C-alpha positions, 0 to 999 in steps of 0.5 A: 305834726306841723311844718313852718314854711318861710315865704319870701318875695312878698309883695308889700300890700299882702297882709296875714289874711291874704297869706293864709288864703294863698295857703289854705288853697293846698291844705289847713294852715295853722297860722300865718304871719306877715313880718313888719317893721316895728317902728313903721308897721310896714311890711317886710316883703316875707313871713311864715305859714304852719301847715298842719302836717308834712303833705300838705306843706310840701304840696304847697312848696310844690304849688306856689315856689315861683308863682306869680303873686301881685306880680311877684314871684314867690319864693317857699321853703321850709322854714329855717331855724332862727340863727343865734345873733352875737351882741352886734358890732361895738360896745358902748364905748371906744367908737369915737376918733382915737388920739 
């Protein structure tokens, strides 16, 4: 069964292809995705890699967590499920000054 990994503290110049190549040395990579800002297209400095099995995922975590890549120390761990977000803040009205 495949295992999804979180990869943080990436250099902003790392692409999804670069990320895949970094992890491919430790096993079969099913997918690699650097997260980018919707508006600017610039990397947010983190991404996700899906390894083909648990053993390869653990090997990648062991080898790459804390490793220096382009001057930045990577954070690599098992990805957690995405948290539910609330509606966030205020409703459509009532945000102005009150008299």
